[in-house]
N, C-alpha and C positions, 0 to 999 in steps of 0.2 A: 606584297604590294605596298608601295609607299603611300601613306595617307597624308593629305594636306594638313598643315598645322595652322592653328589660328594665330592671328597677329597678337604679339605679346610685347610687353615692356621688356627692355634689356634685363636679362637675369631671371625673367619669369620662367616657370616650368612650362614647356610646350606640350600641348595636347592635341589629339586629333579633333577635327571640326565637329564630328558627330557627338563628341563628349562635352562640347562646350554648351553651357546653358546661357544663351544670349540674354535672357531676361535678368538673370542674376548679375551678369557683367554690367548691364546698363544700370541696374540698381546701385551697384557699387560705385559706378562712375558718378552717379548723382550724389551719393554720399560723400565721395571724395571731392566734390565740387566746392564744399564748404572749407574755408580756410580763414586765416587772420585778415586777409584783405576783403574777403566776401563772407561775412559772418551770417548774413541773412540773404536768402535768395527767394525769388518768386519763380514760377514755372518757366517764364521766358529766359531769365538769367541762368537757371539750372540747365535748360536745354542747350544754351550756347556753350556753357562750360563743359557739359558732358558729351556734346556732339550728337544729340538725339533730337527728335521732334518735341515741340512744346507739349503736345498731347501725351506723349510717352513720359516726358519729365513730370507732368502733373500727376499721372497715375503712380509713378514711383514715389514722388514726394508724399502723396496721400497714404500710400501703403506703408512707407517708412514711419510716418506719423502714427498711423494705426498700430504699428508694432512697437512704438515707444522710442524710436531712435531719433525722431525729430519732434519739434514743437511748432505751433503755428498760431497766427492771429487771424487766419482766414485768407490772407493774401501772401504773406511772407512766411518762410520756414527757417528754422535754425536748429542746430544740434542740441539734443537732449543728453542728460547725464548717462543714459543707458549705453551710449557709444563707448564709454570708458570700460565696459566689460571686455572689449577686445584688447585694449592696451593693458588693463589690469591683469587679464589672464596671461598675456604674453610676458609681462614683467615678473609675474609670480611663478611661471612654469618654465620659461625658456632657459636654456642652459647658459647662454652668453651673459645675460645680466647678472645671474647668480654667481657666475664664475669671477666676474671682474669686481663686484662690489667690495669684497674684503680688501683688495688692493687699493681701491679708491679711498676707502676709509683710512687705511694706513698712511697713504700719501698725504691726505688732508691733515691728519693729526701730526705728522712729521714736519710739515712745512707751513701749516696754517694758511694754505692757499686752497683754491677750488679746482677740482678735477672732474672730468667727465669722459665717458666713452660713447662713441657715436658710430652709426652705420650709414651707408649711402643708400638713398632711395631716389633715383632719377636726378633731379636738379637740387635735391636737398639732402642734408644729413639729419638723422633722427637720433636724439639722445636716449640711450637705453640704460645708462648708469651715471650717477653723479654723486659727489660728496663735497661738502663745504666744511671748513673748520669752524667749530663752535668754541667760544671763549666766554669766560665769566668776568664781568666788569667788577673790579674791586670796589669801586665807588657805589655802584647801584646793586651789586649782588645779583645781577640778572644774567640769564643765558641769552646770548645774541649770536646770530649767524654772522661771521666775519668774512669780508672779502668775497661775497658771492656777487661778482661785479657785472657780468654780462647779462643783458636783458633776455629773458626767455630761456635761461639755462635750467629748465626743469625736465623731469622725466617725460619723454614723449614729445618734447619740443622739436620743431622742424625749422632748420636754419638753412639759408642758401649756401650751397657747396662752394661756389666760386669765391665767397667772401670770408670763408672760415678756414682755420688751419687744419681741422679734421677733414673738411671737405676736399681740400687740395691734396691732403695726404692720401685720401681714399681714391681720388681721381688718378693720382700718381701710381697707384697699385694696379690700375687697369692696364691690359696690354695696349701698346701704343696705337694699334689699329682701332681698338674700341674707344680710346680716348679721342682719337681724331674724329671718329664718328660722333662722339658726344659733342665735340666742338662744332662740327658741321651742323648738327641739329640746332645748336644755339645760334649759329649764323643764319640759319633759315628762318628762325622764329623772331629774330631781332636782338637788340643789344642786351647785355646782362644788366640787371637792375642795380642802380647805384644806391647804396645805403648810407654812406658817409662821403665826405670829400676825398677820402683815401681809398675808397673801394676800387679795385681793379675791374674795369668793364671792357677794356680792349682785349679781344680774344687772342691776339698774337702775344701780348704781354702775359696773359693768363697761361698760355701754353708754356712760355718760358719759365714761369714760376712753378708750374706743376712738374716740368722736366727737371728743374733744379731740386725740387723736393724728392723726386725719384732718385737722383744722384746722392743727395745728402742723407736720405732716409729719415728726415725730419722736416717739419715745416713751421715757419713763423709767420703770423699774420698780425699786423699792428693797426688797430683802429679802423679796420675795413668793415667789420660788421656793426661795431658800436664805438663811438668816440670814448676815449679814456680807457679802452680795454685792448690788451694784446694777448695773443695766445700762442702756445707752442704745442705741437702735436707730433706723435710718432705712430707708426703702424703697429697693430696687434696681429700677429701671425699664428697660425696653427702649426702643428707638427709637420704638415706637408708643405709649409712655406707659403700658404695662401693668406693674404691679408683679409681678415674677417671684420675688422673694426679699426678705429683709431682712438688713441688715448691722448687727451690734452690737458693742459693747465692754463688757467687765465689769471692775469694780474693787471695792475695798472702801471703805465709808464712812470708815474710819480713814485710808486713803491719799488718797482724793479725795472731798470732799463733793459732793453732787449738783449744786450750783450751779457748783462749780469744774469738775466733770466735763463739764457742759453747755457751759461757756465755753471750755474748752481742747480737748475732743475732738469736740464736735459739728461744728465747721467741717471737721475732718479727715474725718469720716464723710461729710459732704455732698459734699466735694470728691472723695472716692473714688467715691461713687455717680455723680457726674457723669462721671468718667473711665471708669467701667465701662459706662455706658449704651450706647455704640457697640458693645460686645462681647457684649451680652446678647440 
C-alpha cells in the first residue's frame, strides 16, 4: 500500500505522514524564523514567518527559551549560543567539511587568497569550510588575516544563492526541470533581492547565467553580493559525478581583474576539485 508523504523541502528525506512529528516540525520552523534580517521576533512575527498561529508560536518560543535555545526580554526573543551545538557538531563530525579543509588551507597558503566551500539550502548557500591566508607584517611583527574580503564569509554563514558564484554553480548542477521549478517558485514569491547595484535580479537573465555556468563548469560573479568583491567557483563532485558542494575563491577587482583571476586561479580550483573527488 502506498502511504502519503508529508510535504517537504526539495531534497528533504520523505517520510510517511504517521511518522511525522508535527510539533517538532513547527518548533523547527519557529527556530528557523530567526535570521540576519529578523534577529528578534515576538510571537506575532514568529507566527507569520513560521506559518502557524500566534498561540502556537508563543508556546514554541517559550519552550525553546526554557530549553536554552532562545533568550527573551519578556516580549521579544532571540537566538542563544546553545543553537551553535548543531553547527559545531556538524562541522566537527560531518565528512564533507573535514574532507575539504586541507585543500582549502593549501590553496590559501599557495595563493594568499581566501577560499571557501559551500552547499545549497533552498534560496541560500551555506559555508561549510573556509580558509584565508595569514601573513606576518615585517614592520609590526604581527599576524593578520589577509584578503578575507567578502562580508559574512565565516563557517555557517548563509548567503543568497542568486548573487553568489557558489550559489549559481550549485543551481547549475540541478537537473533542468528542478532548476525551472526553483525559478518558478521565485517568480511566485516576488523579485530576487538586490544586494548591490550589480546584483542580477531579473529571472530570465539569472537563468542565462546559470545555464552558462552549466556549460562552462565554472562561474564568475563580480560585485553582486558585495561591492569590491568578485568570486570564482567550480563544482565539487563525488565519484558518482554528483555535485555535492562548490569551491570558490574571492578577491578584489583592484587586486585581480576578472580575466586574470580566471587565468591564474581557475586551474588551481579545477585541480583541487579533481583531487577531492575521491574523498567526497
